[in-house]
C-alpha positions as CSV (number, residue, x, y, z in Angstrom):
1,M,42.1,-62.7,-54.6
2,S,41.5,-61.8,-50.9
3,K,38.0,-61.2,-49.8
4,A,36.5,-59.2,-47.0
5,T,33.1,-59.6,-45.4
6,Y,30.9,-56.5,-45.0
7,P,27.4,-56.7,-43.6
8,L,25.2,-54.7,-45.9
9,K,21.7,-53.3,-45.1
10,L,19.7,-52.3,-48.1
11,P,16.2,-50.8,-48.4
12,L,14.0,-53.6,-49.4
13,S,13.1,-52.2,-52.6
14,V,16.7,-51.9,-53.6
15,K,17.5,-55.4,-52.5
16,R,14.5,-56.7,-54.6
17,A,15.7,-54.9,-57.7
18,A,19.3,-56.2,-57.2
19,E,18.0,-59.7,-56.8
20,R,15.9,-59.4,-59.9
21,L,18.9,-58.0,-61.9
22,A,21.3,-60.6,-60.5
23,K,18.8,-63.3,-61.5
24,E,18.6,-61.8,-65.0
25,D,22.4,-61.9,-65.3
26,G,22.6,-65.4,-64.0
27,V,24.7,-64.6,-61.0
28,S,24.3,-64.6,-57.3
29,L,23.2,-61.5,-55.5
30,N,26.6,-61.3,-53.8
31,Q,28.5,-61.4,-57.1
32,W,26.1,-58.8,-58.6
33,I,26.6,-56.3,-55.7
34,A,30.4,-56.9,-55.9
35,V,30.4,-56.1,-59.5
36,A,28.3,-53.0,-59.0
37,V,30.4,-51.6,-56.2
38,A,33.6,-52.3,-58.4
39,E,32.0,-50.5,-61.3
40,K,31.2,-47.5,-59.1
41,V,34.6,-47.3,-57.7
42,G,36.0,-47.3,-61.2
43,V,33.8,-44.5,-62.2
44,I,34.6,-42.5,-59.2
45,E,38.4,-43.0,-59.5
46,T,38.2,-42.2,-63.2
47,A,36.3,-39.0,-62.7
48,A,38.6,-38.0,-59.8
49,G,41.7,-38.5,-62.0
50,F,40.1,-36.5,-64.7
51,F,39.4,-33.5,-62.6
52,K,42.8,-33.7,-60.9
53,R,44.5,-33.5,-64.3
54,R,42.3,-30.6,-65.3
55,A,42.9,-28.8,-62.0
56,G,46.6,-29.3,-62.3
57,R,46.8,-27.0,-65.3
58,A,44.4,-24.3,-63.8
59,T,45.7,-21.0,-62.6
60,G,44.1,-18.2,-60.6
61,A,44.9,-15.8,-63.5
62,G,43.2,-18.1,-65.9
63,L,40.1,-18.2,-63.8
64,I,39.9,-14.4,-63.5
65,K,40.2,-14.2,-67.3
66,F,37.3,-16.6,-67.8
67,L,35.2,-14.9,-65.3
68,R,35.7,-11.4,-66.9
69,H,34.0,-12.8,-70.0
70,A,31.0,-14.2,-68.1
71,P,27.7,-12.4,-68.4
72,D,26.7,-10.1,-65.6
73,V,23.2,-11.5,-65.2
74,A,21.2,-13.0,-62.4
75,P,21.0,-16.8,-62.3
76,D,17.9,-18.6,-63.4
77,P,15.4,-19.3,-60.6
78,E,16.1,-22.9,-60.7
79,D,19.8,-22.4,-60.4
80,Q,19.7,-20.1,-57.4
81,T,20.5,-21.5,-53.8
82,S,18.5,-20.6,-50.8
83,P,20.3,-18.3,-48.4
84,R,22.1,-20.0,-45.4
85,K,20.5,-19.8,-42.1
86,S,22.6,-18.2,-39.3
87,R,23.6,-20.5,-36.6
């Protein structure tokens, strides 16, 4: 396995938590961080593949059909976005 070095700066609280978790797992901090990054990469790539497959079957006509059945109501206050400011 080839390896690459990457200088990593973490907030102290995150580093301390990672050190604690690595110690609990009985591995080095470096190994723990490498596994954590690998897990995150796997999750993102799996999710990206899922959405790509789903989008591949989508059509504009299907979206319009779906939207025609959506209720015509204002969004809940917590779902509203703030208006964009003009630049």
